[in-house]
C-alpha positions as CSV (number, residue, x, y, z in Angstrom):
1,M,40.5,51.2,-26.1
2,V,40.5,50.3,-22.4
3,L,42.6,54.0,-22.2
4,I,39.5,55.5,-23.9
5,L,37.2,54.1,-21.9
6,V,38.6,55.3,-18.9
7,V,39.7,58.7,-20.4
8,A,36.2,59.2,-21.3
9,A,34.7,58.0,-18.0
10,R,37.2,60.4,-15.9
11,I,35.9,63.6,-18.1
12,L,32.0,62.3,-17.7
13,F,33.1,62.0,-14.0
14,S,34.1,65.8,-13.7
15,F,31.1,67.0,-15.3
16,S,28.7,65.0,-12.5
17,P,26.5,66.9,-10.2
18,G,28.5,65.7,-7.0
19,Y,32.0,66.7,-8.4
20,M,31.1,69.8,-9.4
21,D,29.5,70.3,-5.9
22,D,32.6,69.6,-4.3
23,L,34.5,71.5,-7.1
24,K,32.4,74.7,-6.0
25,W,32.6,74.0,-2.1
26,E,36.7,74.0,-2.2
27,L,36.5,77.6,-4.0
28,T,34.3,78.9,-1.8
29,G,36.1,77.5,1.1
30,K,39.3,79.4,-0.3
31,K,38.1,83.1,0.3
32,G,35.5,82.1,3.2
33,T,33.3,84.8,3.5
34,A,30.1,85.3,4.0
35,A,28.8,86.0,0.8
36,E,31.0,83.4,-0.8
37,Y,28.7,80.5,1.3
38,A,25.8,82.4,0.0
39,S,26.9,82.2,-3.5
40,Y,27.4,78.8,-3.0
41,L,24.1,78.2,-1.5
42,N,22.4,79.9,-4.6
43,A,24.0,77.5,-7.3
44,C,23.8,74.0,-5.1
45,P,20.6,74.8,-2.7
46,Q,20.6,70.7,-2.2
47,G,24.4,70.3,-2.1
48,K,25.3,67.7,0.1
49,H,27.6,70.8,1.8
50,A,24.5,73.3,2.0
51,P,24.2,72.4,5.8
52,E,27.6,73.4,6.4
53,A,27.2,76.4,4.4
54,K,24.2,77.7,6.5
55,S,25.9,76.5,9.8
56,R,29.2,78.9,8.6
57,I,27.1,81.7,7.4
58,F,25.5,82.1,10.9
59,S,28.7,81.7,12.5
60,L,30.3,84.3,10.6
61,L,27.2,86.7,10.4
62,H,27.5,86.5,14.2
63,N,31.8,87.2,14.6
64,E,32.4,90.2,15.9
65,S,36.2,89.7,15.6
66,I,35.6,90.0,11.8
67,Y,34.0,93.5,12.3
68,A,36.4,94.8,15.1
69,A,39.3,94.3,11.9
70,A,38.0,95.8,9.0
71,L,37.3,98.9,11.8
72,K,40.5,98.7,13.3
73,S,42.5,99.5,9.8
74,G,40.8,102.5,9.7
75,N,39.8,103.1,6.7
76,E,36.9,102.9,3.9
77,D,37.7,100.2,2.2
78,S,38.2,98.0,4.7
79,L,34.3,98.6,6.2
80,K,33.0,98.6,2.5
81,R,34.8,95.1,1.6
82,F,33.1,94.0,5.2
83,L,29.9,95.5,3.9
84,D,30.1,93.5,0.7
85,E,31.5,90.4,2.1
86,Y,29.1,89.7,5.4
87,P,26.1,91.3,4.3
88,G,23.2,90.9,7.0
89,H,26.3,90.7,9.9
90,V,24.9,91.7,13.1
91,K,27.2,94.6,13.2
92,Q,26.2,95.9,9.2
93,D,24.2,98.7,10.6
94,E,26.8,100.1,12.4
95,A,29.4,99.9,9.9
96,K,26.9,101.5,7.4
97,K,27.0,103.9,10.2
98,V,30.9,104.6,10.5
99,L,30.8,104.6,7.1
100,K,28.5,107.2,6.9
101,G,30.1,109.2,9.2
102,M,33.9,108.8,7.8
103,S,32.9,110.2,4.2
104,E,29.8,112.9,5.3
105,G,30.7,113.4,8.4
106,E,28.9,113.9,11.5
107,D,27.3,116.6,13.5
108,I,29.8,117.4,16.7
109,I,27.2,117.2,19.5
110,D,26.5,113.8,18.6
111,L,30.3,113.0,18.1
112,L,30.5,114.0,21.6
113,N,27.4,112.5,23.3
114,E,28.8,109.2,21.6
115,R,31.7,110.0,23.3
116,K,34.1,109.5,20.1
117,I,35.8,113.2,20.0
118,D,37.0,114.9,22.8
119,V,36.9,119.3,22.1
120,K,38.7,121.9,23.8
121,T,37.2,125.0,23.3
122,E,38.9,129.0,24.1
123,G,37.8,132.3,23.2
124,S,39.3,134.0,20.4
125,G,37.8,137.5,19.9
126,I,34.3,138.6,18.8
127,Q,34.7,136.8,15.5
128,N,35.7,133.3,16.2
129,V,36.0,130.6,18.2
130,S,39.6,128.3,18.9
131,I,38.8,125.1,18.9
132,S,41.0,121.9,19.2
133,I,39.2,118.0,18.6
134,R,40.6,115.1,18.7
135,R,39.3,111.7,18.0
136,L,38.9,108.9,20.6
137,V,37.9,105.8,18.3
138,P,40.6,104.1,16.1
139,Y,39.2,105.1,12.9
140,P,38.9,108.2,11.0
141,V,36.1,110.9,12.1
142,T,34.3,113.5,10.1
143,V,33.1,116.5,12.4
144,L,30.3,118.6,11.2
145,I,30.0,122.1,13.2
146,P,27.3,123.4,11.4
147,V,25.6,127.2,11.7
148,G,24.0,128.0,14.7
149,T,25.9,125.7,17.3
150,F,26.2,127.4,20.2
151,F,28.9,127.7,22.1
152,V,27.8,128.6,26.0
153,S,30.7,130.7,28.1
154,S,31.9,129.0,31.6
155,I,31.7,132.5,33.1
156,S,28.3,134.1,32.9
157,S,29.7,137.4,32.3
158,V,31.0,136.5,28.9
159,Q,29.4,136.4,25.5
160,N,28.0,133.2,24.4
161,M,29.3,133.0,20.8
162,V,27.3,131.0,17.9
163,T,28.4,129.7,14.6
164,T,28.0,131.7,11.4
165,A,29.4,129.4,8.9
166,K,29.8,125.5,8.5
167,S,32.5,123.9,9.5
168,R,33.7,120.5,8.5
169,V,37.1,118.9,10.1
170,F,38.8,115.8,9.4
171,L,40.2,113.6,12.4
172,G,42.6,110.9,10.5
173,S,44.8,110.4,13.6
174,D,44.6,110.8,17.2
175,E,46.4,113.8,17.7
176,W,44.7,117.1,18.3
177,T,43.4,119.3,15.6
178,E,43.0,123.1,16.3
179,G,40.9,125.7,14.0
180,L,39.0,129.2,14.1
181,L,35.4,129.1,13.4
182,D,33.7,131.8,12.3
183,A,31.1,133.1,15.1
184,A,29.0,135.7,16.4
185,C,28.6,136.6,20.3
186,A,24.7,136.3,21.1
187,N,25.0,138.2,24.1
188,R,25.8,142.2,23.1
189,P,26.4,143.9,26.3
190,R,28.6,140.9,27.9
191,D,32.4,140.7,27.8
192,I,34.3,139.5,24.6
193,P,36.1,136.4,25.0
194,G,39.6,135.9,25.6
195,Q,41.9,132.8,25.4
196,E,41.3,132.6,29.2
197,N,37.7,131.9,28.6
198,R,36.1,128.3,28.5
199,F,32.9,127.1,26.4
200,S,30.5,124.0,26.0
201,V,29.6,123.1,22.9
202,Q,25.5,122.9,22.5
203,R,23.0,123.2,19.6
204,F,21.6,126.4,19.3
205,P,18.0,126.7,21.0
206,E,15.2,125.5,19.9
207,K,13.9,129.1,19.3
208,A,11.2,129.4,16.3
209,E,13.1,132.4,14.7
210,L,16.7,130.7,15.1
211,T,15.7,127.9,13.5
212,R,14.3,129.4,10.6
213,L,17.0,131.9,10.2
214,M,20.2,130.1,10.3
215,P,20.0,127.8,6.8
216,V,19.1,132.0,5.3
217,L,22.2,133.3,6.7
218,E,24.3,130.0,6.0
219,S,23.6,130.7,2.4
220,A,23.8,134.4,2.2
221,N,27.7,134.7,2.0
222,V,27.7,138.0,3.6
223,T,30.4,140.0,5.5
224,Y,31.1,139.4,9.5
225,A,29.5,142.6,10.3
226,V,26.1,141.7,8.6
227,R,26.2,138.3,10.3
228,Q,26.8,139.6,13.7
229,A,24.0,142.4,13.0
230,V,21.5,139.2,12.3
231,V,22.2,137.5,15.3
232,W,22.0,140.5,17.7
233,I,18.3,141.4,16.4
234,V,17.2,137.7,16.9
235,T,19.1,137.0,20.2
236,D,19.1,140.9,22.0
237,N,16.0,142.6,20.1
238,A,19.2,145.2,19.5
239,D,18.2,148.9,18.1
240,Y,20.4,150.7,15.5
241,D,22.4,152.6,18.2
242,E,22.7,149.2,19.6
243,L,24.3,147.5,16.7
244,G,26.7,150.0,16.9
245,I,28.6,148.7,19.4
246,L,30.6,146.6,16.9
247,V,33.8,148.7,16.0
248,S,37.3,148.3,14.3
249,R,40.1,149.9,15.7
250,S,43.9,149.8,15.0
251,Q,45.7,147.3,17.8
252,Y,47.2,151.0,19.3
253,Q,44.1,152.4,20.0
254,G,42.6,152.2,23.6
255,F,39.2,153.4,22.8
256,G,36.8,154.8,19.7
257,G,37.3,153.4,16.8
258,S,34.9,153.3,13.5
259,R,31.4,151.5,13.7
260,E,31.2,148.6,11.7
261,I,27.4,148.1,11.5
262,N,26.1,150.7,9.5
263,E,22.9,151.5,7.6
264,F,24.0,149.0,4.8
265,E,25.0,146.5,7.2
266,T,21.5,146.4,9.3
267,A,19.3,147.1,6.1
268,S,21.1,143.8,4.6
269,A,20.5,142.0,7.8
270,L,16.7,142.7,7.7
271,K,16.7,141.3,4.4
272,I,18.0,138.1,5.7
273,L,15.5,138.3,8.4
274,D,12.6,139.2,6.2
275,K,13.5,136.1,3.8
276,A,13.9,133.7,6.9
277,G,10.2,134.5,7.5
278,I,10.8,136.5,11.0
279,N,8.5,139.9,11.3
280,I,11.2,142.5,11.3
281,K,8.1,145.0,11.7
282,K,8.2,143.6,15.5
283,K,12.0,144.2,15.8
284,R,13.2,147.7,17.9
285,V,15.6,148.2,15.0
286,W,12.3,148.7,12.9
287,K,11.3,152.2,14.8
288,N,15.1,153.5,13.0
289,R,13.8,152.3,9.2
290,A,13.8,156.3,8.8
291,T,17.7,156.7,9.8
292,I,18.8,153.4,8.1
293,I,17.2,154.4,4.9
294,K,18.3,158.1,5.1
295,G,21.7,156.7,5.3
296,L,21.4,154.0,2.5
297,A,23.4,154.8,-0.7
298,D,22.8,151.4,-2.4
299,P,19.3,151.9,-4.6
300,E,18.1,148.7,-4.4
301,L,18.7,147.8,-1.3
302,K,17.2,151.0,0.0
303,K,13.9,150.2,-2.8
304,W,13.2,147.0,-0.8
305,L,13.1,148.6,2.7
306,E,11.2,151.7,1.2
307,S,8.8,149.1,-0.2
308,R,8.5,146.9,3.3
């Protein structure tokens, strides 16, 4: 009988508020995260360990070494776990920004300004810019190079270049990553960039026409000759004859070659500009409209240009 009473007392004690409070606190301490201590407070707001739980939460949310450890691991999972386990941490906003940069990417200009990457560039003809990028931070970085990013030549006699397609470069290590960017030259009469030429990276000038043009050009999915015609009409106000400077020739030809921007490419460029809300009738090439229409073999494009 006495044994039964002792067992019953122990069972009752195990379900007492004080015992449950201690048990919850013991389990909380095993993980020791801010989220776990917050969970304890939700379950036992008046518990005897509540003051210590609040103190530990405050201490953990101001402990920057916890964030540094998550960052050093260099992967998305560690940052996601950090945000889950330490909600409200003093580095929470920074962690979210880094995580977003890993998954979605950050603009190359922003990354350069924040000294998170290093960039080397060199000329690669009239259609491309050669670029090498490495990260300067201990975690992966995804670099976004938008359409319209300007590469300004260090030599005034050499063409500046503007990207005509969006690029995405993932930097998973500290090594240099190399690539070629699709680009068009923005200064028709200047020299074509070569490997000896270097560029600085800038956002494209805040000109209304370029601002409207670049999203339309990005989605147009057209040939390089059309993209180059579009850029030259905006940056150089080139007419039809001046667009003819773009030629293709074999490696054995020293001069001459075949014209690349013909009637079809010019009319296609005008249609893109018109779609972007740019007044094509104010461009010098509009004076060549009759010549372009006469040489057009595409009936739909010809009909469109005649209707303008």
